[in-house]
C-alpha beads as a LAMMPS data file, in Angstrom:
LAMMPS data file: protein, C-alpha beads

416 atoms
415 bonds

1 atom types
1 bond types

-500.0 500.0 xlo xhi
-500.0 500.0 ylo yhi
-500.0 500.0 zlo zhi

Masses

1 110.0

Atoms # bond

1 1 1 405.055 -245.212 -396.402
2 1 1 403.389 -247.989 -394.466
3 1 1 399.833 -247.733 -393.201
4 1 1 399.841 -245.633 -390.028
5 1 1 398.341 -246.891 -386.794
6 1 1 396.735 -244.132 -384.739
7 1 1 398.161 -244.224 -381.217
8 1 1 395.815 -243.043 -378.457
9 1 1 396.948 -241.323 -375.234
10 1 1 395.166 -239.854 -372.220
11 1 1 396.578 -237.268 -369.815
12 1 1 394.045 -237.930 -367.074
13 1 1 392.503 -234.458 -367.276
14 1 1 390.801 -232.441 -370.020
15 1 1 393.115 -229.584 -369.010
16 1 1 396.578 -230.289 -370.398
17 1 1 399.547 -228.509 -371.974
18 1 1 401.302 -229.076 -375.299
19 1 1 404.583 -227.346 -376.139
20 1 1 405.525 -226.542 -379.739
21 1 1 409.203 -225.942 -380.585
22 1 1 411.456 -226.268 -383.617
23 1 1 414.870 -226.004 -385.274
24 1 1 417.577 -226.822 -382.741
25 1 1 420.063 -227.302 -385.631
26 1 1 422.517 -229.055 -383.336
27 1 1 426.155 -229.448 -384.466
28 1 1 426.706 -232.521 -386.679
29 1 1 429.905 -233.702 -384.982
30 1 1 431.487 -233.856 -381.535
31 1 1 434.173 -231.425 -382.708
32 1 1 431.524 -228.948 -383.795
33 1 1 429.730 -229.277 -380.455
34 1 1 432.937 -228.570 -378.537
35 1 1 433.601 -225.495 -380.657
36 1 1 430.141 -224.022 -380.175
37 1 1 427.389 -225.462 -377.981
38 1 1 425.086 -222.424 -377.903
39 1 1 422.281 -224.193 -379.771
40 1 1 422.464 -227.192 -377.441
41 1 1 422.349 -224.875 -374.420
42 1 1 419.291 -223.143 -375.885
43 1 1 417.632 -226.545 -376.273
44 1 1 418.425 -227.572 -372.698
45 1 1 417.133 -224.253 -371.368
46 1 1 413.926 -224.792 -373.308
47 1 1 413.448 -228.341 -372.059
48 1 1 414.062 -227.218 -368.484
49 1 1 411.363 -224.556 -368.784
50 1 1 408.958 -227.118 -370.251
51 1 1 409.733 -229.556 -367.425
52 1 1 409.223 -226.863 -364.781
53 1 1 405.906 -225.885 -366.368
54 1 1 404.738 -229.503 -366.412
55 1 1 403.884 -229.880 -370.095
56 1 1 402.194 -233.131 -371.079
57 1 1 403.392 -233.266 -374.697
58 1 1 406.108 -231.731 -376.887
59 1 1 405.771 -231.191 -380.633
60 1 1 409.114 -230.667 -382.397
61 1 1 408.829 -229.373 -385.967
62 1 1 412.120 -230.560 -387.463
63 1 1 415.736 -229.583 -388.155
64 1 1 417.149 -231.515 -385.238
65 1 1 420.650 -231.019 -386.622
66 1 1 422.377 -228.522 -388.839
67 1 1 423.136 -231.702 -390.788
68 1 1 421.244 -234.954 -390.385
69 1 1 423.925 -236.994 -388.631
70 1 1 423.522 -239.769 -386.129
71 1 1 425.565 -237.603 -383.740
72 1 1 423.062 -234.724 -384.001
73 1 1 420.104 -237.085 -383.493
74 1 1 421.821 -238.650 -380.480
75 1 1 422.645 -235.222 -379.004
76 1 1 418.944 -234.355 -379.254
77 1 1 417.963 -237.592 -377.548
78 1 1 420.623 -237.212 -374.851
79 1 1 419.387 -233.702 -374.004
80 1 1 415.856 -235.030 -373.518
81 1 1 417.187 -237.804 -371.291
82 1 1 419.357 -235.398 -369.291
83 1 1 416.505 -233.011 -368.512
84 1 1 413.521 -235.364 -368.165
85 1 1 415.075 -238.712 -367.287
86 1 1 412.433 -241.444 -367.345
87 1 1 409.559 -238.972 -366.811
88 1 1 409.370 -237.635 -370.356
89 1 1 406.240 -236.030 -371.736
90 1 1 404.756 -237.521 -374.876
91 1 1 407.045 -236.535 -377.749
92 1 1 406.147 -236.071 -381.417
93 1 1 409.236 -235.209 -383.462
94 1 1 409.557 -234.841 -387.228
95 1 1 412.436 -234.448 -389.654
96 1 1 413.327 -231.151 -391.305
97 1 1 415.152 -230.435 -394.547
98 1 1 418.505 -230.118 -392.720
99 1 1 417.982 -233.600 -391.293
100 1 1 418.329 -235.008 -394.822
101 1 1 421.583 -233.109 -395.494
102 1 1 424.597 -235.321 -394.800
103 1 1 426.735 -237.102 -397.357
104 1 1 427.819 -239.752 -394.835
105 1 1 424.311 -241.241 -394.622
106 1 1 424.036 -241.014 -398.421
107 1 1 420.302 -241.567 -398.951
108 1 1 417.018 -240.308 -397.540
109 1 1 416.228 -243.866 -396.449
110 1 1 419.333 -243.953 -394.272
111 1 1 418.446 -240.639 -392.651
112 1 1 414.992 -241.930 -391.820
113 1 1 416.449 -245.206 -390.494
114 1 1 418.829 -243.302 -388.198
115 1 1 415.923 -241.162 -387.002
116 1 1 413.797 -244.216 -386.151
117 1 1 416.641 -245.957 -384.344
118 1 1 417.689 -242.986 -382.221
119 1 1 414.526 -240.905 -381.735
120 1 1 412.445 -244.032 -381.231
121 1 1 409.464 -243.561 -383.512
122 1 1 408.574 -243.147 -387.186
123 1 1 409.052 -239.815 -388.990
124 1 1 405.298 -240.033 -389.735
125 1 1 403.016 -240.375 -386.715
126 1 1 399.353 -239.956 -385.870
127 1 1 398.428 -239.600 -382.205
128 1 1 395.243 -238.789 -380.369
129 1 1 395.585 -237.077 -376.997
130 1 1 392.382 -236.749 -374.995
131 1 1 390.531 -237.127 -378.281
132 1 1 392.518 -234.457 -380.180
133 1 1 394.349 -235.583 -383.313
134 1 1 398.034 -234.707 -383.756
135 1 1 399.627 -235.654 -387.081
136 1 1 403.421 -235.501 -387.370
137 1 1 404.333 -235.213 -391.064
138 1 1 408.035 -235.197 -391.906
139 1 1 409.075 -234.081 -395.380
140 1 1 410.142 -236.970 -397.604
141 1 1 413.300 -235.236 -398.807
142 1 1 415.575 -232.286 -398.060
143 1 1 414.197 -229.904 -400.680
144 1 1 413.768 -226.337 -399.435
145 1 1 410.351 -225.731 -401.060
146 1 1 409.103 -229.097 -402.368
147 1 1 409.577 -231.464 -399.467
148 1 1 406.079 -232.952 -399.332
149 1 1 405.456 -234.340 -402.786
150 1 1 405.345 -237.998 -401.659
151 1 1 404.148 -237.294 -398.109
152 1 1 401.082 -235.436 -399.405
153 1 1 399.139 -238.627 -400.211
154 1 1 399.811 -240.059 -396.740
155 1 1 398.891 -236.759 -395.075
156 1 1 395.627 -236.556 -397.007
157 1 1 394.640 -240.056 -395.857
158 1 1 395.443 -239.299 -392.211
159 1 1 393.565 -235.993 -392.325
160 1 1 390.523 -237.714 -393.753
161 1 1 390.488 -240.113 -390.791
162 1 1 391.113 -237.336 -388.272
163 1 1 388.421 -235.028 -389.658
164 1 1 385.795 -237.739 -389.427
165 1 1 386.559 -237.986 -385.714
166 1 1 387.021 -234.281 -384.849
167 1 1 383.669 -232.515 -384.847
168 1 1 384.104 -229.254 -382.935
169 1 1 387.839 -229.791 -382.507
170 1 1 390.881 -228.688 -384.483
171 1 1 393.208 -231.241 -386.061
172 1 1 396.850 -230.386 -385.377
173 1 1 399.310 -230.990 -388.209
174 1 1 403.036 -230.703 -387.583
175 1 1 405.122 -230.017 -390.696
176 1 1 408.612 -228.618 -391.050
177 1 1 407.817 -226.233 -393.901
178 1 1 404.941 -223.798 -394.036
179 1 1 402.569 -223.782 -396.988
180 1 1 403.720 -220.963 -399.236
181 1 1 402.184 -217.485 -398.811
182 1 1 400.538 -218.155 -395.476
183 1 1 402.155 -217.108 -392.166
184 1 1 405.194 -214.887 -391.623
185 1 1 408.213 -216.153 -393.562
186 1 1 406.346 -218.437 -395.935
187 1 1 406.571 -215.895 -398.730
188 1 1 410.338 -216.526 -398.727
189 1 1 410.619 -220.116 -397.466
190 1 1 407.205 -221.748 -397.971
191 1 1 406.537 -225.174 -399.466
192 1 1 404.592 -225.303 -402.733
193 1 1 403.125 -228.793 -402.230
194 1 1 401.237 -228.528 -398.917
195 1 1 398.329 -226.207 -399.686
196 1 1 396.631 -228.655 -402.060
197 1 1 396.149 -231.061 -399.161
198 1 1 395.597 -228.766 -396.183
199 1 1 393.060 -226.573 -397.987
200 1 1 390.595 -229.495 -397.969
201 1 1 390.379 -229.411 -394.151
202 1 1 389.241 -226.110 -392.561
203 1 1 389.723 -227.390 -389.000
204 1 1 393.475 -227.932 -389.512
205 1 1 395.887 -225.952 -387.342
206 1 1 399.300 -226.390 -388.927
207 1 1 402.454 -225.736 -386.875
208 1 1 405.665 -225.413 -388.861
209 1 1 409.316 -224.477 -388.373
210 1 1 411.929 -223.864 -391.057
211 1 1 411.674 -220.088 -391.457
212 1 1 413.099 -218.972 -388.058
213 1 1 410.980 -215.790 -388.319
214 1 1 409.954 -214.252 -384.982
215 1 1 406.748 -215.572 -383.422
216 1 1 406.339 -212.183 -381.709
217 1 1 405.135 -210.817 -385.029
218 1 1 401.348 -211.052 -385.361
219 1 1 401.812 -212.230 -388.938
220 1 1 403.077 -215.509 -387.479
221 1 1 399.497 -216.769 -387.376
222 1 1 397.472 -216.940 -390.590
223 1 1 393.916 -218.037 -391.250
224 1 1 392.514 -218.816 -394.634
225 1 1 391.125 -222.170 -395.739
226 1 1 392.940 -223.549 -392.650
227 1 1 395.244 -222.080 -389.972
228 1 1 399.056 -221.861 -390.084
229 1 1 401.313 -220.913 -387.161
230 1 1 405.058 -220.250 -387.447
231 1 1 407.067 -221.662 -384.509
232 1 1 410.252 -219.571 -384.873
233 1 1 413.398 -221.453 -383.769
234 1 1 415.422 -222.522 -380.741
235 1 1 418.743 -221.919 -382.488
236 1 1 418.685 -218.443 -384.025
237 1 1 416.167 -215.954 -385.337
238 1 1 416.146 -215.069 -389.008
239 1 1 414.021 -212.373 -390.632
240 1 1 413.095 -211.127 -394.084
241 1 1 415.723 -209.653 -396.437
242 1 1 416.105 -205.986 -397.255
243 1 1 417.363 -204.487 -393.985
244 1 1 420.843 -203.083 -393.265
245 1 1 421.372 -205.277 -390.191
246 1 1 420.882 -208.456 -392.205
247 1 1 418.463 -211.384 -392.311
248 1 1 420.264 -212.819 -389.276
249 1 1 420.351 -209.709 -387.081
250 1 1 422.639 -209.036 -384.083
251 1 1 422.386 -211.530 -381.179
252 1 1 420.014 -213.690 -383.190
253 1 1 420.840 -216.794 -381.118
254 1 1 420.207 -215.079 -377.772
255 1 1 416.530 -215.831 -377.208
256 1 1 414.943 -219.204 -378.007
257 1 1 411.142 -219.074 -378.116
258 1 1 408.207 -221.380 -378.719
259 1 1 404.630 -222.020 -377.653
260 1 1 402.707 -223.700 -374.891
261 1 1 399.121 -224.577 -375.821
262 1 1 396.834 -224.750 -372.810
263 1 1 393.777 -226.972 -373.336
264 1 1 390.702 -226.511 -371.169
265 1 1 387.133 -227.733 -371.499
266 1 1 386.010 -224.577 -373.316
267 1 1 389.075 -223.214 -375.148
268 1 1 392.618 -223.693 -376.419
269 1 1 394.971 -220.811 -375.622
270 1 1 398.366 -220.296 -377.226
271 1 1 401.074 -218.768 -375.018
272 1 1 404.283 -217.399 -376.563
273 1 1 407.153 -218.382 -374.266
274 1 1 410.653 -216.907 -374.037
275 1 1 412.900 -219.751 -372.817
276 1 1 416.124 -217.766 -372.357
277 1 1 416.222 -217.886 -368.556
278 1 1 416.235 -221.705 -368.525
279 1 1 414.004 -221.767 -365.455
280 1 1 410.350 -220.692 -365.466
281 1 1 410.499 -218.980 -368.830
282 1 1 408.641 -215.776 -369.592
283 1 1 405.401 -215.263 -371.473
284 1 1 405.715 -212.683 -374.219
285 1 1 402.638 -210.667 -375.236
286 1 1 400.433 -212.080 -372.488
287 1 1 397.825 -209.477 -373.395
288 1 1 397.694 -210.669 -377.013
289 1 1 397.264 -214.432 -376.664
290 1 1 395.769 -216.424 -379.523
291 1 1 392.594 -217.951 -378.168
292 1 1 390.493 -220.642 -379.867
293 1 1 387.068 -221.143 -378.250
294 1 1 385.527 -224.616 -378.302
295 1 1 383.697 -225.970 -380.214
296 1 1 386.366 -224.965 -382.709
297 1 1 385.478 -222.982 -385.804
298 1 1 387.870 -221.501 -388.359
299 1 1 386.150 -218.116 -388.251
300 1 1 388.920 -216.038 -389.792
301 1 1 389.427 -213.753 -386.802
302 1 1 393.198 -214.089 -387.217
303 1 1 393.151 -213.275 -390.909
304 1 1 395.892 -210.828 -391.871
305 1 1 393.560 -208.236 -393.405
306 1 1 391.337 -208.100 -390.311
307 1 1 394.275 -207.591 -387.951
308 1 1 396.054 -205.082 -390.180
309 1 1 392.871 -202.981 -390.346
310 1 1 392.787 -202.757 -386.527
311 1 1 396.426 -201.752 -386.353
312 1 1 397.444 -198.264 -385.153
313 1 1 400.123 -196.205 -386.892
314 1 1 403.441 -196.001 -384.981
315 1 1 404.851 -192.688 -383.782
316 1 1 408.309 -191.141 -383.442
317 1 1 409.427 -188.609 -380.804
318 1 1 409.859 -185.053 -382.046
319 1 1 413.298 -184.451 -380.534
320 1 1 416.261 -186.209 -378.947
321 1 1 418.223 -187.560 -381.898
322 1 1 422.004 -187.257 -382.213
323 1 1 424.259 -187.947 -385.195
324 1 1 427.917 -188.871 -384.685
325 1 1 430.195 -188.846 -387.718
326 1 1 432.440 -191.908 -387.946
327 1 1 435.223 -192.861 -390.304
328 1 1 432.964 -194.978 -392.496
329 1 1 429.554 -193.454 -391.900
330 1 1 427.191 -191.978 -389.325
331 1 1 425.910 -193.311 -386.021
332 1 1 422.386 -192.175 -385.199
333 1 1 421.107 -192.358 -381.614
334 1 1 417.507 -191.496 -380.785
335 1 1 414.583 -192.399 -378.479
336 1 1 412.708 -195.494 -379.631
337 1 1 409.475 -195.138 -381.568
338 1 1 406.167 -196.347 -380.134
339 1 1 403.384 -198.577 -381.461
340 1 1 400.271 -200.325 -380.145
341 1 1 402.176 -203.586 -380.730
342 1 1 405.883 -202.925 -381.378
343 1 1 408.089 -201.044 -383.818
344 1 1 409.297 -203.674 -386.265
345 1 1 411.812 -201.541 -388.142
346 1 1 413.086 -198.038 -388.876
347 1 1 413.276 -196.246 -392.198
348 1 1 416.013 -193.626 -392.512
349 1 1 415.828 -191.109 -395.360
350 1 1 419.131 -189.361 -396.081
351 1 1 418.909 -185.759 -397.316
352 1 1 415.441 -186.378 -398.724
353 1 1 416.713 -189.054 -401.111
354 1 1 418.373 -192.391 -400.340
355 1 1 416.497 -194.710 -397.949
356 1 1 417.972 -197.271 -395.549
357 1 1 415.962 -199.831 -393.548
358 1 1 416.881 -201.382 -390.184
359 1 1 415.217 -203.976 -387.943
360 1 1 414.497 -202.914 -384.396
361 1 1 415.569 -205.318 -381.628
362 1 1 412.042 -206.716 -381.093
363 1 1 413.036 -210.311 -381.871
364 1 1 414.837 -210.784 -378.536
365 1 1 411.797 -209.907 -376.446
366 1 1 409.498 -206.912 -376.281
367 1 1 410.258 -205.954 -372.675
368 1 1 413.977 -206.023 -373.502
369 1 1 413.711 -203.560 -376.397
370 1 1 416.114 -200.650 -375.994
371 1 1 414.667 -197.265 -375.028
372 1 1 417.475 -195.603 -376.964
373 1 1 418.103 -196.891 -380.503
374 1 1 421.499 -196.828 -382.189
375 1 1 421.804 -197.274 -385.950
376 1 1 425.088 -197.316 -387.837
377 1 1 424.699 -196.067 -391.389
378 1 1 427.733 -196.935 -393.462
379 1 1 428.970 -195.982 -396.919
380 1 1 427.544 -192.489 -397.096
381 1 1 429.351 -190.354 -399.685
382 1 1 430.187 -186.674 -399.091
383 1 1 429.948 -186.766 -395.317
384 1 1 431.394 -183.289 -394.832
385 1 1 428.783 -180.594 -394.631
386 1 1 425.229 -180.459 -393.325
387 1 1 423.064 -183.546 -393.643
388 1 1 419.499 -184.322 -392.597
389 1 1 418.388 -187.796 -391.521
390 1 1 414.645 -188.426 -391.239
391 1 1 413.808 -191.466 -389.129
392 1 1 410.404 -193.158 -389.436
393 1 1 409.046 -195.992 -387.273
394 1 1 407.476 -198.873 -389.213
395 1 1 405.248 -201.628 -387.831
396 1 1 404.857 -205.254 -388.945
397 1 1 402.134 -204.379 -391.433
398 1 1 404.203 -201.673 -393.133
399 1 1 402.386 -198.748 -391.501
400 1 1 404.801 -195.833 -391.073
401 1 1 404.819 -192.960 -388.594
402 1 1 403.221 -189.853 -390.082
403 1 1 406.057 -187.593 -388.950
404 1 1 409.744 -188.495 -388.809
405 1 1 412.329 -187.592 -386.215
406 1 1 414.756 -185.156 -387.921
407 1 1 418.438 -185.457 -387.010
408 1 1 420.869 -182.965 -388.503
409 1 1 424.636 -182.793 -388.670
410 1 1 426.325 -179.400 -388.769
411 1 1 429.189 -178.498 -391.105
412 1 1 431.454 -177.647 -388.167
413 1 1 430.746 -180.930 -386.347
414 1 1 430.957 -182.969 -389.517
415 1 1 434.331 -181.559 -390.526
416 1 1 435.782 -181.539 -387.042

Bonds

1 1 1 2
2 1 2 3
3 1 3 4
4 1 4 5
5 1 5 6
6 1 6 7
7 1 7 8
8 1 8 9
9 1 9 10
10 1 10 11
11 1 11 12
12 1 12 13
13 1 13 14
14 1 14 15
15 1 15 16
16 1 16 17
17 1 17 18
18 1 18 19
19 1 19 20
20 1 20 21
21 1 21 22
22 1 22 23
23 1 23 24
24 1 24 25
25 1 25 26
26 1 26 27
27 1 27 28
28 1 28 29
29 1 29 30
30 1 30 31
31 1 31 32
32 1 32 33
33 1 33 34
34 1 34 35
35 1 35 36
36 1 36 37
37 1 37 38
38 1 38 39
39 1 39 40
40 1 40 41
41 1 41 42
42 1 42 43
43 1 43 44
44 1 44 45
45 1 45 46
46 1 46 47
47 1 47 48
48 1 48 49
49 1 49 50
50 1 50 51
51 1 51 52
52 1 52 53
53 1 53 54
54 1 54 55
55 1 55 56
56 1 56 57
57 1 57 58
58 1 58 59
59 1 59 60
60 1 60 61
61 1 61 62
62 1 62 63
63 1 63 64
64 1 64 65
65 1 65 66
66 1 66 67
67 1 67 68
68 1 68 69
69 1 69 70
70 1 70 71
71 1 71 72
72 1 72 73
73 1 73 74
74 1 74 75
75 1 75 76
76 1 76 77
77 1 77 78
78 1 78 79
79 1 79 80
80 1 80 81
81 1 81 82
82 1 82 83
83 1 83 84
84 1 84 85
85 1 85 86
86 1 86 87
87 1 87 88
88 1 88 89
89 1 89 90
90 1 90 91
91 1 91 92
92 1 92 93
93 1 93 94
94 1 94 95
95 1 95 96
96 1 96 97
97 1 97 98
98 1 98 99
99 1 99 100
100 1 100 101
101 1 101 102
102 1 102 103
103 1 103 104
104 1 104 105
105 1 105 106
106 1 106 107
107 1 107 108
108 1 108 109
109 1 109 110
110 1 110 111
111 1 111 112
112 1 112 113
113 1 113 114
114 1 114 115
115 1 115 116
116 1 116 117
117 1 117 118
118 1 118 119
119 1 119 120
120 1 120 121
121 1 121 122
122 1 122 123
123 1 123 124
124 1 124 125
125 1 125 126
126 1 126 127
127 1 127 128
128 1 128 129
129 1 129 130
130 1 130 131
131 1 131 132
132 1 132 133
133 1 133 134
134 1 134 135
135 1 135 136
136 1 136 137
137 1 137 138
138 1 138 139
139 1 139 140
140 1 140 141
141 1 141 142
142 1 142 143
143 1 143 144
144 1 144 145
145 1 145 146
146 1 146 147
147 1 147 148
148 1 148 149
149 1 149 150
150 1 150 151
151 1 151 152
152 1 152 153
153 1 153 154
154 1 154 155
155 1 155 156
156 1 156 157
157 1 157 158
158 1 158 159
159 1 159 160
160 1 160 161
161 1 161 162
162 1 162 163
163 1 163 164
164 1 164 165
165 1 165 166
166 1 166 167
167 1 167 168
168 1 168 169
169 1 169 170
170 1 170 171
171 1 171 172
172 1 172 173
173 1 173 174
174 1 174 175
175 1 175 176
176 1 176 177
177 1 177 178
178 1 178 179
179 1 179 180
180 1 180 181
181 1 181 182
182 1 182 183
183 1 183 184
184 1 184 185
185 1 185 186
186 1 186 187
187 1 187 188
188 1 188 189
189 1 189 190
190 1 190 191
191 1 191 192
192 1 192 193
193 1 193 194
194 1 194 195
195 1 195 196
196 1 196 197
197 1 197 198
198 1 198 199
199 1 199 200
200 1 200 201
201 1 201 202
202 1 202 203
203 1 203 204
204 1 204 205
205 1 205 206
206 1 206 207
207 1 207 208
208 1 208 209
209 1 209 210
210 1 210 211
211 1 211 212
212 1 212 213
213 1 213 214
214 1 214 215
215 1 215 216
216 1 216 217
217 1 217 218
218 1 218 219
219 1 219 220
220 1 220 221
221 1 221 222
222 1 222 223
223 1 223 224
224 1 224 225
225 1 225 226
226 1 226 227
227 1 227 228
228 1 228 229
229 1 229 230
230 1 230 231
231 1 231 232
232 1 232 233
233 1 233 234
234 1 234 235
235 1 235 236
236 1 236 237
237 1 237 238
238 1 238 239
239 1 239 240
240 1 240 241
241 1 241 242
242 1 242 243
243 1 243 244
244 1 244 245
245 1 245 246
246 1 246 247
247 1 247 248
248 1 248 249
249 1 249 250
250 1 250 251
251 1 251 252
252 1 252 253
253 1 253 254
254 1 254 255
255 1 255 256
256 1 256 257
257 1 257 258
258 1 258 259
259 1 259 260
260 1 260 261
261 1 261 262
262 1 262 263
263 1 263 264
264 1 264 265
265 1 265 266
266 1 266 267
267 1 267 268
268 1 268 269
269 1 269 270
270 1 270 271
271 1 271 272
272 1 272 273
273 1 273 274
274 1 274 275
275 1 275 276
276 1 276 277
277 1 277 278
278 1 278 279
279 1 279 280
280 1 280 281
281 1 281 282
282 1 282 283
283 1 283 284
284 1 284 285
285 1 285 286
286 1 286 287
287 1 287 288
288 1 288 289
289 1 289 290
290 1 290 291
291 1 291 292
292 1 292 293
293 1 293 294
294 1 294 295
295 1 295 296
296 1 296 297
297 1 297 298
298 1 298 299
299 1 299 300
300 1 300 301
301 1 301 302
302 1 302 303
303 1 303 304
304 1 304 305
305 1 305 306
306 1 306 307
307 1 307 308
308 1 308 309
309 1 309 310
310 1 310 311
311 1 311 312
312 1 312 313
313 1 313 314
314 1 314 315
315 1 315 316
316 1 316 317
317 1 317 318
318 1 318 319
319 1 319 320
320 1 320 321
321 1 321 322
322 1 322 323
323 1 323 324
324 1 324 325
325 1 325 326
326 1 326 327
327 1 327 328
328 1 328 329
329 1 329 330
330 1 330 331
331 1 331 332
332 1 332 333
333 1 333 334
334 1 334 335
335 1 335 336
336 1 336 337
337 1 337 338
338 1 338 339
339 1 339 340
340 1 340 341
341 1 341 342
342 1 342 343
343 1 343 344
344 1 344 345
345 1 345 346
346 1 346 347
347 1 347 348
348 1 348 349
349 1 349 350
350 1 350 351
351 1 351 352
352 1 352 353
353 1 353 354
354 1 354 355
355 1 355 356
356 1 356 357
357 1 357 358
358 1 358 359
359 1 359 360
360 1 360 361
361 1 361 362
362 1 362 363
363 1 363 364
364 1 364 365
365 1 365 366
366 1 366 367
367 1 367 368
368 1 368 369
369 1 369 370
370 1 370 371
371 1 371 372
372 1 372 373
373 1 373 374
374 1 374 375
375 1 375 376
376 1 376 377
377 1 377 378
378 1 378 379
379 1 379 380
380 1 380 381
381 1 381 382
382 1 382 383
383 1 383 384
384 1 384 385
385 1 385 386
386 1 386 387
387 1 387 388
388 1 388 389
389 1 389 390
390 1 390 391
391 1 391 392
392 1 392 393
393 1 393 394
394 1 394 395
395 1 395 396
396 1 396 397
397 1 397 398
398 1 398 399
399 1 399 400
400 1 400 401
401 1 401 402
402 1 402 403
403 1 403 404
404 1 404 405
405 1 405 406
406 1 406 407
407 1 407 408
408 1 408 409
409 1 409 410
410 1 410 411
411 1 411 412
412 1 412 413
413 1 413 414
414 1 414 415
415 1 415 416
């Protein structure tokens, strides 16, 4: 990588807004776009919300395309042009691992060349905006967990320069992958090469994409030697394995989300924005904003242990559940559990033995969560006869309701 020139920008006011979004995963070909343009529509809705809210800068954390084709890069650029025209906010875009996946461009060098030509800037950038440093660090290859082996040296040099100029301010680092074992999703998808660099700089706030895990989960922000924030995805939500409704749960592409950071003279406040309406957008969890007072100090207030200790145990209603026998299993319907944040999942214990786990529908917006929950439990042997299903509510931290909701089937109903 060539020596990076720091580019300086001013917004004209110390109060400005920076959006953070990721993972459009646009179709790689025109044919693919004609067959399914949902991800492009999600991107356009998002951009329209950002335009209507007057953001000054957009950070995009990689995976422009599902494959790194010139067509996908151009579709991304065309969407920006269509929504913003000539009045674009400052844009800092990086490559993701998918953007290196395409046999037609053959080499990583060709992918980076196509990116430069179409997006209009280097995959590695260092901006200052009103005196705040923003470092855009693309991976140097398409590896799922080791994408920053060569980039690490460059990133270290840029962070050294930024830290010398950032007393009392955070330094923002945009990567596609999260450092492993930091924020939500990194335990499954994290990069093993980033921590060695970022851990030298306590004032780093690292935004990353890649995992698609929901930013509504309070585990999406982590503080240790530095701070890591998961940006979710504009294409589809993915979650951790182990649940019956799958890592890509129902309607996972329905609700693109991201952040708007509001900078003022005394604080930086992170707003979680639901972009699905394509107009003004909607702030999720407005009562639980992540707030960084200035001068900035990595004080650990968002550490996982501290937040988990403050967390209340969820509860389940005592009555109201119904079990309907189906040809291949049982359908349980019951009133939703309650939590001081939200019910992340449900644990169902069958006849005091086998356990099944299900995500709730939290990932498509907390106000849209169903009041009545329906779970289909398939492949249950010996359905005839009386069965007892105990349903527990579980929160993000694994805390489980003390008492379950008991739902019974009767022999007559089961055999009828």
